[in-house]
C-alpha positions in Angstrom: -0.1 0.0 0.0 1.0 3.5 -0.9 0.3 4.9 2.5 0.8 8.6 1.4 -1.7 7.9 -1.7 -3.8 6.1 0.9 -4.0 9.2 3.2 -4.9 11.3 0.2 -7.6 9.2 -0.8 -9.0 9.1 2.9 -8.8 12.9 3.2 -10.7 13.3 -0.4 -13.4 10.7 0.8 -13.9 12.7 3.9 -14.2 15.9 2.3 -16.2 15.1 -0.7 -18.6 12.7 1.3 -18.6 9.8 -1.4 -16.2 7.6 -2.9 -17.2 8.5 -6.4 -16.4 12.0 -6.1 -13.1 11.1 -4.3 -12.0 9.1 -7.1 -12.8 11.7 -9.5 -11.0 14.2 -7.7 -7.7 12.0 -7.6 -8.3 10.6 -11.3 -8.5 7.1 -9.9 -10.9 4.3 -10.3 -13.6 4.1 -7.4 -12.4 0.4 -6.6 -8.8 1.6 -6.3 -10.0 4.2 -3.7 -12.0 1.7 -1.9 -8.8 -0.4 -1.8 -6.6 2.1 -0.6 -9.2 3.0 2.5 -9.7 -0.6 3.3 -5.9 -1.2 3.3 -5.5 1.7 5.7 -7.9 0.4 8.0 -6.4 -3.0 8.1 -2.7 -1.3 8.9 -4.4 1.1 11.7 -6.6 -1.8 13.1 -9.7 0.4 13.3 -12.5 1.5 11.3 -12.1 5.0 9.8 -15.3 5.3 7.7 -18.9 4.5 8.3 -20.5 3.6 4.7 -24.1 4.0 3.7 -25.6 3.7 0.1 -25.9 7.6 0.0 -23.0 9.0 2.0 -19.8 8.1 4.0 -19.2 9.8 7.5 -16.1 9.2 9.7 -16.0 7.3 12.9 -14.7 8.8 15.8 -11.2 7.2 15.2 -11.4 8.6 11.4 -12.3 11.9 12.7 -9.2 11.9 14.5 -7.2 10.5 12.0 -8.5 13.2 9.3 -7.3 16.2 11.5 -3.9 14.3 12.2 -3.5 13.3 8.2 -4.8 16.9 7.5 -2.3 18.4 9.5 0.7 16.1 8.1 -0.3 16.9 4.6 -0.2 20.6 5.4 3.2 20.3 7.1 4.5 18.3 3.7 3.0 21.1 1.6 4.7 23.7 4.1 8.1 21.9 3.6 7.7 22.0 -0.1 6.7 25.5 0.1 10.1 26.5 1.9 11.9 25.3 -1.1 13.2 28.4 -3.5 10.6 27.5 -6.2 7.8 27.6 -4.0 8.9 31.1 -2.5 7.5 32.6 -5.5 5.0 29.7 -6.4 3.3 29.2 -2.9 1.0 26.1 -2.6 -1.0 24.0 -0.3 -4.3 24.3 1.6 -5.0 27.6 3.6 -7.7 27.5 6.3 -9.0 30.8 7.1 -11.7 31.8 9.5 -13.6 35.1 8.4 -16.3 37.2 10.1 -19.5 37.0 8.5 -20.3 40.3 7.1 -16.6 41.1 5.8 -16.5 37.6 4.3 -19.5 37.7 2.3 -19.4 41.5 1.4 -15.6 42.4 1.0 -13.2 39.3 0.9 -14.9 36.5 -0.9 -16.1 38.5 -4.0 -12.7 39.8 -4.5 -10.9 36.4 -4.1 -10.5 35.7 -8.0 -7.9 38.5 -7.9 -5.8 36.4 -5.3 -6.6 32.9 -7.0 -5.5 34.4 -10.0 -2.1 35.5 -8.8 -1.5 32.3 -6.7 -3.5 29.4 -8.5 -1.9 26.7 -6.6 -3.2 27.7 -3.1 -6.3 26.1 -1.8 -9.0 27.4 0.5 -11.0 26.3 3.0 -13.1 29.3 4.6 -15.1 29.2 7.7 -17.4 32.2 8.5 -18.0 32.8 12.0 -17.3 35.6 14.6 -16.5 32.9 17.5 -13.2 32.5 19.1 -11.0 30.0 17.3 -8.4 27.8 18.5 -6.0 27.9 15.7 -3.8 24.9 16.8 -6.8 22.9 18.0 -8.9 23.7 14.7 -5.9 23.5 12.4 -6.5 27.0 11.3 -3.8 29.3 9.4 -5.3 32.6 10.2 -8.5 34.6 11.4 -9.8 38.0 10.4 -11.6 39.9 13.2 -12.9 43.4 13.5 -12.1 44.7 17.0 -9.8 44.0 19.7 -7.8 40.7 19.4 -8.1 39.0 22.9 -5.8 36.2 22.5 -2.5 37.5 23.2 -0.6 34.4 22.3 -1.4 35.3 18.5 0.7 37.5 16.2 -1.8 40.2 14.6 -1.6 42.7 11.9 -4.0 45.3 11.3 -5.0 45.3 7.8 -7.8 48.0 7.9 -10.6 49.6 9.6 -14.5 49.4 9.2 -17.1 52.3 9.9 -20.6 52.5 10.9 -23.4 54.7 9.9 -26.9 55.6 11.2 -29.6 54.5 8.5 -33.2 53.3 8.0 -35.6 53.1 4.9 -36.9 56.3 3.7 -40.5 55.0 4.8 -39.3 54.5 8.1 -38.2 58.2 8.6 -41.3 59.5 7.0 -43.1 57.7 9.8 -41.2 58.7 12.6 -39.1 61.8 11.7 -35.5 62.6 10.6 -33.4 63.4 13.6 -31.1 66.4 13.8 -29.3 65.2 16.5 -28.5 61.7 17.9 -30.6 62.4 21.0 -33.5 62.5 18.9 -33.2 58.8 18.6 -33.7 58.2 22.1 -37.7 59.1 21.9 -40.2 57.7 19.5 -37.5 55.6 17.6 -36.7 51.9 17.3 -33.0 51.1 17.4 -32.2 47.9 16.0 -28.5 46.7 17.9 -26.0 43.9 17.8 -25.4 41.8 20.8 -21.7 41.2 21.4 -21.2 37.3 21.7 -18.4 38.1 24.8 -20.9 39.9 26.6 -24.2 39.4 25.7 -25.1 42.7 25.7 -25.6 45.3 23.0 -23.0 47.1 21.4 -23.0 50.8 22.1 -23.8 53.2 19.4 -21.5 56.1 20.3 -21.0 59.3 17.8 -18.8 62.5 18.0 -19.0 65.8 16.6 -16.9 69.0 16.9 -16.0 67.6 20.6 -19.5 66.7 21.7 -19.6 63.0 22.2 -23.1 61.2 22.4 -24.1 57.5 23.3 -27.5 56.8 22.1 -29.8 55.5 24.9 -32.7 53.7 23.6 -34.4 51.1 25.4 -37.0 50.4 22.7 -35.5 48.5 20.1 -34.7 45.2 18.7 -31.5 43.0 18.9 -29.5 40.4 17.0 -26.3 38.4 17.5 -25.8 39.0 13.8 -25.0 42.5 12.4 -26.2 41.5 8.9 -29.6 40.2 10.8 -29.8 43.8 12.1 -29.1 45.2 8.8 -32.0 42.9 7.2 -34.6 44.2 10.1 -33.7 47.8 9.1 -34.4 47.1 5.3 -37.7 45.6 6.2 -38.6 49.0 8.0 -38.3 47.8 11.5 -36.1 50.4 12.5 -32.6 52.5 12.7 -29.6 50.4 12.3 -26.0 51.6 13.1 -24.7 49.8 10.0 -21.5 49.0 8.5 -20.6 51.3 5.6 -19.2 48.2 3.4 -22.5 46.4 4.0 -24.9 49.5 3.7 -23.4 51.2 0.8 -25.4 49.3 -2.1 -28.5 50.0 -0.2 -27.9 53.5 0.3 -26.9 53.9 -3.4 -30.1 52.2 -4.6 -32.4 54.4 -2.0 -33.3 51.2 0.1 -31.9 53.0 3.0 -31.3 56.7 3.8 -28.5 57.6 6.3 -28.8 60.3 8.9 -26.6 62.4 10.9 -23.7 61.8 8.6 -21.5 64.5 10.1 -21.7 62.7 13.3 -18.7 60.3 13.4 -18.2 56.8 15.1 -14.7 55.8 16.0 -13.5 53.4 13.1 -13.3 49.6 14.4 -9.9 48.1 13.6 -9.6 44.9 11.5 -7.0 42.3 12.3 -5.7 39.1 10.4 -4.3 36.9 13.3 -2.0 33.9 13.1 0.2 31.7 15.2 3.7 33.4 16.0 6.0 31.7 14.2 9.5 32.9 13.8 9.0 32.1 9.8 5.7 32.8 8.6 4.4 30.2 6.0 4.7 31.9 2.4 1.1 31.1 1.8 0.0 32.9 5.0 2.1 35.7 4.2 1.1 36.5 0.6 -2.8 36.1 1.8 -2.3 38.6 4.6 -0.4 41.1 2.2 -3.3 40.5 -0.2 -5.8 41.2 2.5 -3.9 44.5 3.3 -3.8 45.6 -0.2 -7.6 44.6 -0.6 -8.7 46.7 2.6 -6.4 49.8 1.5 -8.1 49.8 -2.1 -11.8 50.0 -0.4 -12.9 53.2 0.8 -15.0 51.8 3.5 -12.1 49.7 4.8 -9.3 51.6 4.5 -7.2 52.9 7.3 -7.5 56.4 8.3 -10.4 57.3 6.0 -13.7 57.8 6.7 -16.5 56.4 4.9 -19.2 58.7 3.5 -21.9 56.0 3.2 -22.3 57.1 -0.5 
């Protein structure tokens, strides 16, 4: 048995969910993939996969073996990537966790420019805002807005995001357009995002000419997802302190109307965090550099710039 090939076959079966798809990905007959997995199970002395007529799933031993095999393959790709040729042509799998709004609105839509530049890098993206254990979950890097609480990680600021107060024109027609942030505290519904770490709404703080106001409004709606808050505002349910990069399309179309645009909130820094290895892998380094380039070229995420909401 070619253990390296068997390990590759096992990983592909787990990821695709079927022997047929794995065989197509490996350009092997399905029977050859089945034999490789069977030989691997015999050598290891344990069952790795549960097989049904429709789908394949891992046993507990199989799930543990998959994580270690994936790490070994990543280490091998990293070893190859450290060679001189791979420094200019990085390759291998990159596992990245992105926050949902930035991932869906900014990073993933621009990914073709990266894959055209580095076609030999494969991706697995997670979309979440939860804390991620990079070692235990075999993740190469995470992108997060706000403070990085895990002090064991290396972090690089790649941009900043801004927010703007907005609602539908129909909502403003019903409730009136505010001339001061304090106007939102009476007769308005304010939609807030709940912070996962504290289970409390994020504060809405804006400033103008040295005056700093925190909008206090007990009448409102909440969600643990910022895109959910934007969706509720688009439905006419209330005022949202929306991320400009998510709201801009709706502002341009007229679906949302911004107010108090001369009252600015503090930009929220965006970081990419990774394990503080002395030699940052080539594939991670080029991805981090690309992210910094991407954010610098976007007026809604560039550092030191203020979004207009236009």
